[in-house]
C-alpha positions in Angstrom: 0.0 0.0 0.0 2.6 2.5 1.0 4.8 1.7 -1.9 1.9 2.8 -4.1 1.7 6.1 -2.3 5.4 6.7 -3.2 4.7 5.8 -6.8 1.7 8.1 -7.0 3.2 11.0 -5.1 4.0 14.2 -7.1 7.0 15.1 -5.0 9.2 12.8 -2.9 12.4 13.4 -1.0 14.6 10.3 -0.8 17.0 9.6 2.1 17.1 10.3 5.8 19.2 13.5 5.7 17.2 15.1 3.0 13.9 14.0 4.7 15.1 15.7 7.9 15.8 18.9 6.1 12.4 18.8 4.4 10.6 18.0 7.7 12.3 21.0 9.4 11.2 23.2 6.5 7.6 22.0 7.0 7.3 20.6 3.5 6.3 17.0 4.4 2.9 15.3 4.5 4.0 11.8 5.4 7.2 9.9 6.1 7.8 6.3 4.9 10.5 4.4 6.7 11.9 0.9 5.9 11.9 -1.4 8.9 14.9 -3.3 7.6 17.1 -0.1 7.7 19.6 0.3 10.5 17.8 2.0 13.4 20.8 4.3 13.9 20.1 5.6 10.4 16.4 6.2 10.8 16.3 7.3 14.4 16.7 11.0 13.8 14.2 11.3 10.9 11.6 9.4 12.9 12.2 11.6 16.0 11.9 14.8 14.0 8.7 13.5 12.3 7.3 12.7 15.7 8.1 16.1 17.1 6.3 17.7 14.2 3.4 15.3 14.4 4.0 14.0 10.8 2.5 10.5 10.0 5.2 7.9 9.9 4.4 4.8 7.9 6.6 1.7 8.0 7.3 -0.6 5.1 9.3 -3.9 5.2 12.0 -3.4 2.6 14.6 -0.7 1.7 15.0 -2.3 -1.7 11.3 -2.2 -2.5 11.1 1.4 -1.2 14.1 2.4 -3.4 12.5 0.7 -6.4 9.2 2.6 -5.8 11.3 5.8 -5.9 12.8 4.8 -9.2 16.3 4.3 -7.9 18.5 1.2 -8.1 19.5 1.1 -4.5 17.6 0.8 -1.2 16.0 3.8 0.5 15.8 3.9 4.3 13.3 6.8 4.3 11.2 8.7 1.8 9.3 11.9 2.6 6.1 12.7 0.6 5.9 16.5 0.3 3.2 18.9 -0.6 
């Protein structure tokens, strides 16, 4: 389900560092995080999303999330922006 959201989104931000920047700029509707990503990588972006009361959706695979973004590598986090 959430992979489809990424495919249908008009604007996405790929990666934890870029997602944190977008969150702090108040440009994010939802955050999608892969549960198989290293928690030390996703901890900060999940924390910032929680502080800003942004919906965090978990998916099971970095590889599938990356593929949904149109990239050939895994993605730990993807922000869906306005």
